Structure formats: C-alpha cells, structure tokens
ZAGU-744468 format. One record per residue (C-alpha): y, x, z; residue in one letter. Coordinates in nm, 3 decimals, always signed. Layout:
N
@y:Y&x:X&z:Z&doro:A
...
//
This chain:
208
@y:+7.171&x:-10.973&z:+8.678&doro:M
@y:+7.276&x:-10.607&z:+8.745&doro:S
@y:+7.038&x:-10.327&z:+8.671&doro:A
@y:+6.912&x:-10.101&z:+8.940&doro:G
@y:+7.047&x:-9.748&z:+8.986&doro:P
@y:+6.950&x:-9.528&z:+8.699&doro:S
@y:+6.764&x:-9.202&z:+8.759&doro:H
@y:+6.819&x:-8.898&z:+8.546&doro:P
@y:+6.513&x:-8.783&z:+8.349&doro:P
@y:+6.303&x:-8.517&z:+8.506&doro:S
@y:+6.389&x:-8.168&z:+8.369&doro:P
@y:+6.135&x:-8.000&z:+8.149&doro:P
@y:+5.911&x:-7.730&z:+8.301&doro:P
@y:+6.113&x:-7.411&z:+8.354&doro:G
@y:+6.454&x:-7.582&z:+8.332&doro:A
@y:+6.514&x:-7.542&z:+8.704&doro:D
@y:+6.485&x:-7.166&z:+8.679&doro:A
@y:+6.814&x:-6.965&z:+8.661&doro:P
@y:+6.941&x:-6.950&z:+8.305&doro:G
@y:+6.677&x:-7.194&z:+8.184&doro:G
@y:+6.415&x:-6.925&z:+8.171&doro:G
@y:+6.063&x:-6.912&z:+8.302&doro:A
@y:+6.003&x:-7.033&z:+8.663&doro:P
@y:+6.013&x:-6.748&z:+8.918&doro:P
@y:+5.638&x:-6.800&z:+8.984&doro:R
@y:+5.543&x:-6.732&z:+8.625&doro:I
@y:+5.770&x:-6.429&z:+8.614&doro:V
@y:+5.605&x:-6.299&z:+8.930&doro:A
@y:+5.257&x:-6.354&z:+8.781&doro:D
@y:+5.347&x:-6.175&z:+8.463&doro:I
@y:+5.489&x:-5.876&z:+8.663&doro:H
@y:+5.171&x:-5.876&z:+8.871&doro:E
@y:+4.958&x:-5.852&z:+8.550&doro:L
@y:+5.174&x:-5.596&z:+8.367&doro:T
@y:+5.331&x:-5.390&z:+8.644&doro:G
@y:+5.169&x:-5.107&z:+8.846&doro:P
@y:+4.911&x:-5.211&z:+9.108&doro:K
@y:+5.018&x:-5.211&z:+9.470&doro:P
@y:+4.793&x:-4.907&z:+9.539&doro:D
@y:+4.929&x:-4.708&z:+9.239&doro:A
@y:+5.029&x:-4.343&z:+9.289&doro:I
@y:+5.238&x:-4.108&z:+9.083&doro:A
@y:+5.014&x:-3.923&z:+8.828&doro:P
@y:+4.872&x:-3.602&z:+8.964&doro:P
@y:+4.936&x:-3.285&z:+8.761&doro:F
@y:+5.279&x:-3.402&z:+8.646&doro:P
@y:+5.347&x:-3.095&z:+8.424&doro:A
@y:+5.026&x:-3.142&z:+8.227&doro:A
@y:+5.101&x:-3.513&z:+8.212&doro:D
@y:+5.438&x:-3.459&z:+8.064&doro:R
@y:+5.305&x:-3.223&z:+7.803&doro:W
@y:+5.028&x:-3.464&z:+7.708&doro:M
@y:+5.294&x:-3.737&z:+7.683&doro:G
@y:+5.497&x:-3.522&z:+7.444&doro:R
@y:+5.190&x:-3.454&z:+7.226&doro:I
@y:+5.116&x:-3.827&z:+7.215&doro:A
@y:+5.475&x:-3.897&z:+7.119&doro:S
@y:+5.458&x:-3.640&z:+6.842&doro:L
@y:+5.137&x:-3.806&z:+6.716&doro:C
@y:+5.318&x:-4.142&z:+6.718&doro:M
@y:+5.609&x:-3.997&z:+6.505&doro:V
@y:+5.364&x:-3.835&z:+6.262&doro:V
@y:+5.172&x:-4.156&z:+6.224&doro:A
@y:+5.489&x:-4.357&z:+6.185&doro:G
@y:+5.622&x:-4.120&z:+5.912&doro:V
@y:+5.280&x:-4.148&z:+5.735&doro:Q
@y:+5.300&x:-4.528&z:+5.751&doro:M
@y:+5.644&x:-4.524&z:+5.587&doro:V
@y:+5.524&x:-4.293&z:+5.316&doro:V
@y:+5.211&x:-4.507&z:+5.265&doro:L
@y:+5.424&x:-4.817&z:+5.211&doro:V
@y:+5.645&x:-4.626&z:+4.962&doro:G
@y:+5.343&x:-4.504&z:+4.768&doro:F
@y:+5.188&x:-4.849&z:+4.752&doro:M
@y:+5.512&x:-4.982&z:+4.619&doro:G
@y:+5.525&x:-4.712&z:+4.352&doro:W
@y:+5.164&x:-4.806&z:+4.259&doro:L
@y:+5.259&x:-5.167&z:+4.197&doro:V
@y:+5.573&x:-5.070&z:+4.010&doro:F
@y:+5.389&x:-4.818&z:+3.790&doro:G
@y:+5.104&x:-5.055&z:+3.715&doro:R
@y:+5.308&x:-5.375&z:+3.640&doro:Y
@y:+5.638&x:-5.251&z:+3.532&doro:V
@y:+5.585&x:-4.909&z:+3.365&doro:L
@y:+5.228&x:-4.995&z:+3.253&doro:N
@y:+5.132&x:-4.647&z:+3.363&doro:D
@y:+4.932&x:-4.658&z:+3.689&doro:T
@y:+4.973&x:-4.352&z:+3.911&doro:P
@y:+4.596&x:-4.300&z:+3.971&doro:T
@y:+4.656&x:-4.049&z:+4.254&doro:W
@y:+4.822&x:-4.296&z:+4.477&doro:V
@y:+4.506&x:-4.473&z:+4.583&doro:E
@y:+4.329&x:-4.159&z:+4.693&doro:Q
@y:+4.639&x:-4.021&z:+4.876&doro:L
@y:+4.682&x:-4.358&z:+5.045&doro:S
@y:+4.327&x:-4.354&z:+5.177&doro:L
@y:+4.388&x:-3.997&z:+5.311&doro:L
@y:+4.705&x:-4.119&z:+5.489&doro:L
@y:+4.524&x:-4.416&z:+5.630&doro:I
@y:+4.261&x:-4.191&z:+5.787&doro:A
@y:+4.523&x:-3.997&z:+5.967&doro:Y
@y:+4.724&x:-4.297&z:+6.074&doro:I
@y:+4.398&x:-4.462&z:+6.209&doro:T
@y:+4.276&x:-4.166&z:+6.406&doro:F
@y:+4.608&x:-4.046&z:+6.538&doro:L
@y:+4.672&x:-4.400&z:+6.662&doro:G
@y:+4.326&x:-4.407&z:+6.822&doro:A
@y:+4.406&x:-4.084&z:+7.007&doro:A
@y:+4.731&x:-4.233&z:+7.128&doro:I
@y:+4.535&x:-4.535&z:+7.248&doro:G
@y:+4.309&x:-4.308&z:+7.460&doro:V
@y:+4.628&x:-4.153&z:+7.616&doro:R
@y:+4.789&x:-4.492&z:+7.679&doro:D
@y:+4.467&x:-4.675&z:+7.771&doro:E
@y:+4.565&x:-4.941&z:+7.513&doro:S
@y:+4.227&x:-4.983&z:+7.349&doro:H
@y:+4.073&x:-5.325&z:+7.395&doro:L
@y:+3.887&x:-5.342&z:+7.726&doro:S
@y:+3.744&x:-5.616&z:+7.948&doro:I
@y:+3.799&x:-5.497&z:+8.295&doro:D
@y:+3.855&x:-5.800&z:+8.511&doro:F
@y:+3.515&x:-5.764&z:+8.674&doro:I
@y:+3.580&x:-5.402&z:+8.754&doro:R
@y:+3.928&x:-5.456&z:+8.898&doro:E
@y:+3.798&x:-5.733&z:+9.116&doro:A
@y:+3.555&x:-5.496&z:+9.291&doro:L
@y:+3.619&x:-5.315&z:+9.616&doro:P
@y:+3.790&x:-4.971&z:+9.586&doro:P
@y:+3.480&x:-4.754&z:+9.579&doro:V
@y:+3.269&x:-4.927&z:+9.313&doro:P
@y:+3.598&x:-4.977&z:+9.116&doro:R
@y:+3.666&x:-4.606&z:+9.132&doro:A
@y:+3.307&x:-4.516&z:+9.024&doro:I
@y:+3.334&x:-4.743&z:+8.713&doro:L
@y:+3.675&x:-4.600&z:+8.625&doro:R
@y:+3.543&x:-4.242&z:+8.648&doro:L
@y:+3.234&x:-4.343&z:+8.446&doro:L
@y:+3.452&x:-4.495&z:+8.178&doro:A
@y:+3.665&x:-4.182&z:+8.145&doro:D
@y:+3.346&x:-3.966&z:+8.129&doro:A
@y:+3.212&x:-4.186&z:+7.848&doro:M
@y:+3.532&x:-4.149&z:+7.650&doro:V
@y:+3.515&x:-3.769&z:+7.686&doro:I
@y:+3.161&x:-3.770&z:+7.554&doro:V
@y:+3.246&x:-3.995&z:+7.267&doro:F
@y:+3.551&x:-3.798&z:+7.160&doro:T
@y:+3.369&x:-3.466&z:+7.198&doro:A
@y:+3.096&x:-3.602&z:+6.960&doro:I
@y:+3.359&x:-3.719&z:+6.715&doro:M
@y:+3.515&x:-3.372&z:+6.716&doro:A
@y:+3.179&x:-3.198&z:+6.672&doro:W
@y:+3.058&x:-3.423&z:+6.396&doro:Q
@y:+3.402&x:-3.413&z:+6.228&doro:G
@y:+3.393&x:-3.036&z:+6.222&doro:W
@y:+3.049&x:-3.042&z:+6.068&doro:K
@y:+3.191&x:-3.262&z:+5.786&doro:L
@y:+3.485&x:-3.024&z:+5.749&doro:V
@y:+3.250&x:-2.728&z:+5.701&doro:A
@y:+3.015&x:-2.911&z:+5.462&doro:T
@y:+3.291&x:-3.053&z:+5.238&doro:N
@y:+3.503&x:-2.733&z:+5.187&doro:L
@y:+3.405&x:-2.705&z:+4.818&doro:T
@y:+3.423&x:-3.072&z:+4.735&doro:R
@y:+3.748&x:-3.207&z:+4.598&doro:E
@y:+3.911&x:-3.552&z:+4.651&doro:I
@y:+3.920&x:-3.711&z:+4.312&doro:P
@y:+4.273&x:-3.729&z:+4.153&doro:M
@y:+4.422&x:-3.508&z:+4.422&doro:L
@y:+4.245&x:-3.175&z:+4.371&doro:G
@y:+4.231&x:-3.094&z:+4.743&doro:V
@y:+3.930&x:-3.041&z:+4.961&doro:S
@y:+3.740&x:-3.338&z:+5.110&doro:E
@y:+3.757&x:-3.143&z:+5.435&doro:S
@y:+4.121&x:-3.272&z:+5.477&doro:W
@y:+3.988&x:-3.623&z:+5.510&doro:R
@y:+3.729&x:-3.515&z:+5.769&doro:A
@y:+3.983&x:-3.316&z:+5.961&doro:A
@y:+4.128&x:-3.647&z:+6.081&doro:S
@y:+3.809&x:-3.704&z:+6.286&doro:L
@y:+3.851&x:-3.360&z:+6.442&doro:V
@y:+4.211&x:-3.433&z:+6.532&doro:A
@y:+4.109&x:-3.758&z:+6.700&doro:F
@y:+3.823&x:-3.599&z:+6.882&doro:G
@y:+4.023&x:-3.303&z:+7.022&doro:V
@y:+4.327&x:-3.503&z:+7.115&doro:L
@y:+4.121&x:-3.786&z:+7.258&doro:G
@y:+3.909&x:-3.545&z:+7.465&doro:A
@y:+4.212&x:-3.364&z:+7.597&doro:A
@y:+4.380&x:-3.691&z:+7.702&doro:F
@y:+4.063&x:-3.827&z:+7.867&doro:A
@y:+3.997&x:-3.489&z:+8.052&doro:I
@y:+4.339&x:-3.504&z:+8.202&doro:L
@y:+4.291&x:-3.870&z:+8.294&doro:R
@y:+3.959&x:-3.787&z:+8.464&doro:L
@y:+4.116&x:-3.495&z:+8.653&doro:A
@y:+4.394&x:-3.718&z:+8.775&doro:Q
@y:+4.151&x:-3.983&z:+8.896&doro:R
@y:+3.942&x:-3.731&z:+9.081&doro:L
@y:+4.247&x:-3.631&z:+9.289&doro:R
@y:+4.259&x:-3.976&z:+9.444&doro:A
@y:+3.947&x:-4.169&z:+9.320&doro:P
@y:+4.008&x:-4.496&z:+9.517&doro:T
@y:+4.380&x:-4.521&z:+9.422&doro:R
@y:+4.517&x:-4.666&z:+9.100&doro:S
@y:+4.727&x:-4.483&z:+8.843&doro:L
@y:+5.048&x:-4.635&z:+8.706&doro:P
@y:+4.883&x:-4.748&z:+8.381&doro:W
@y:+4.570&x:-4.904&z:+8.541&doro:D
//
C-alpha cells in the first residue's frame, strides 16, 4: 500500500524572512519602538545642542578612562594583597573616589540622552496637549532636582575643605565635587531640553 504524498515540515517562525532573520512585522515593530516618532522634529537650537553633545561625549570619555583606571587599581590591590603580601591601602579610598565621579558623570549623561529608567507608556498614549504638559513637567522636575544636587553638593564642598580622605591626603571636598559636577551638567542638559520643547510643545524630539 503506497503512502500518501509527503509534506515538508512547517518552517520555524522567522525562517520565511529574507536571510532567515526576524519577520518583517517584528522588525517594523522594533523600529517603531526605537526610532523617532512620526511627529518628531529636528532639535531646536542646533548649535547649543551640538555643544551639549560634545560636553556629554567628553564626560563619557572621562568616565570611561576612570573605569579603566579603576579596574587597574583593583587588580593591583589583589596582586599586592595576595602575591606581594603588602596591601596598597590607598587603593580602596582612591577607587571610591573614582566610583563617585564615574557614577555622577554617567548620571549627567543619562539626563542628556534621556536614558534613565522611566515608565512613560501612559504619557505617550495621551493626546498631544496633555502629553506635552507632562513632558514639560518632567523636564522642570529634573531641573529642580539637579539644581538641588548642585547646591547641596557645593555646601558639602565648602564644609569639607579641611577634612582629608584617609590614606590619600587630599580634601574630602573632591569627593563632594562629583555631586556639583552632576548637578551643574544635569541642569544645563535639562534646561536646554526644556527650551527645545517650548519651541514646539506638542511635537516630539528625536529622542522621545
């Protein structure tokens, strides 16, 4: 008894896409989520935006160099403690100082790039006017927060001038200065963002 005609197995999901990649619909959905919104406009104040971008890039380079130095110092700490039996006690305090600058420079970059964690699906689902109001309110709150950080950080700088970081012999004000750097940079980035939104409140910017 002859068997009926055989049918090839169904292709796995995504195999029918060109090159075996993701289906076109998934690619379109990803682009819709990550790409600029349909109502996006070019950023107003382009010269100021370019300068702020350069400052953010410089902060990224400085933080990256500090990260490399931090890894090298921690490696030297382990080598000194377990191989040379002579722990370099200054490494821990210097590493903490570097971590402060890496953290707060990265936080300022996050304000510029709007890469901090946010839950905005409700806001983005609203009509243009209430959505614009919430965006402006969020930028204003960031300005207030970063201004407070800069102010309080400066107070810590002023009150710790005569205190020294143990094992380093430098002023504790250097540690507090990282707060000032974050506050000033974050406020500058947020003020520009607010000014850009005010030029066209109901339109989106490329990074929204």
